[in-house]
C-alpha positions as CSV (number, residue, x, y, z in Angstrom):
1,X,0.0,0.0,0.0
2,X,3.0,2.3,0.2
3,X,2.5,3.3,-3.4
4,X,-1.0,4.6,-2.6
5,X,0.0,6.3,0.7
6,X,1.1,9.5,-1.2
7,X,-2.5,9.7,-2.5
8,X,-4.5,8.6,0.5
9,X,-2.3,9.6,3.5
10,X,-4.5,12.5,4.6
11,X,-7.6,10.3,4.9
12,X,-6.3,8.5,8.1
13,X,-8.2,11.0,10.2
14,X,-11.4,10.4,8.3
15,X,-11.6,6.7,9.0
16,X,-8.6,5.6,6.9
17,X,-8.6,3.4,3.8
18,X,-8.9,-0.3,3.3
19,X,-7.4,-2.2,0.4
20,X,-8.3,-5.8,-0.8
21,X,-6.0,-7.0,-3.5
22,X,-5.9,-10.2,-5.5
23,X,-3.6,-11.3,-8.3
24,X,-3.0,-14.6,-10.2
25,X,-3.5,-16.6,-13.4
26,X,-6.9,-16.4,-15.1
27,X,-6.7,-20.1,-16.2
28,X,-4.2,-22.9,-16.3
29,X,-4.7,-23.9,-19.9
30,X,-3.6,-20.6,-21.6
31,X,0.0,-20.4,-22.7
32,X,0.0,-16.9,-24.3
33,X,-1.8,-13.5,-24.0
34,X,-3.4,-11.9,-21.1
35,X,-3.4,-14.8,-18.7
36,X,-2.7,-12.9,-15.5
37,X,-5.0,-10.7,-13.6
38,X,-4.9,-8.2,-10.8
39,X,-7.9,-6.9,-8.9
40,X,-8.2,-4.2,-6.2
41,X,-11.0,-2.9,-4.1
42,X,-10.0,0.3,-2.3
43,X,-12.4,1.6,0.3
44,X,-11.9,5.4,0.9
45,X,-14.1,7.7,3.0
46,X,-17.5,7.7,1.2
47,X,-16.6,5.6,-1.8
48,X,-15.4,2.2,-3.1
49,X,-12.9,2.3,-5.9
50,X,-12.5,-0.9,-7.9
51,X,-9.9,-1.8,-10.6
52,X,-9.3,-5.0,-12.5
53,X,-6.8,-5.5,-15.3
54,X,-5.3,-8.4,-17.2
55,X,-1.8,-8.6,-18.6
56,X,0.7,-10.9,-20.3
57,X,2.7,-11.1,-17.1
58,X,1.8,-10.6,-13.4
59,X,3.7,-7.4,-13.0
60,X,2.0,-5.8,-16.0
61,X,-1.4,-6.6,-14.6
62,X,-0.4,-5.2,-11.1
63,X,1.1,-2.0,-12.6
64,X,-2.1,-1.5,-14.7
65,X,-4.3,-1.7,-11.6
66,X,-2.0,0.7,-9.7
67,X,-2.3,3.2,-12.5
68,X,-6.1,2.9,-12.5
69,X,-6.3,3.3,-8.7
70,X,-4.0,6.4,-8.8
71,X,-6.1,8.0,-11.5
72,X,-9.4,7.2,-9.8
73,X,-8.1,8.6,-6.5
74,X,-7.0,11.8,-8.2
75,X,-10.5,12.2,-9.8
76,X,-12.2,11.5,-6.5
77,X,-10.1,14.2,-4.7
78,X,-10.9,16.7,-7.4
79,X,-14.6,16.1,-7.1
80,X,-14.4,16.5,-3.3
81,X,-12.9,20.0,-3.5
C-alpha cells in the first residue's frame, strides 16, 4: 500500500482506507496472451474504488491496476474539493 499512501495519507483522520487485493492466473490452460489478472477494491471515505486488469505477465497486470487506482483517487479528490 506504500504506493498509494502518497495519494491517501490525509484520509487517516477520516476513517482511513482499506485495500483488498488479489492477483493470479486467469486459467491454467492458456500459454500466451493476457493470462494474468490483478484486482483491487479500495475503500476510501464515502466511496469504493474498484480496478481490475489483465496482462501478459503478473507485473504488467499489477502495474495497470496501480495506475487505474491512482487516476481514480485523483479524480475523487478533485470532485471532493
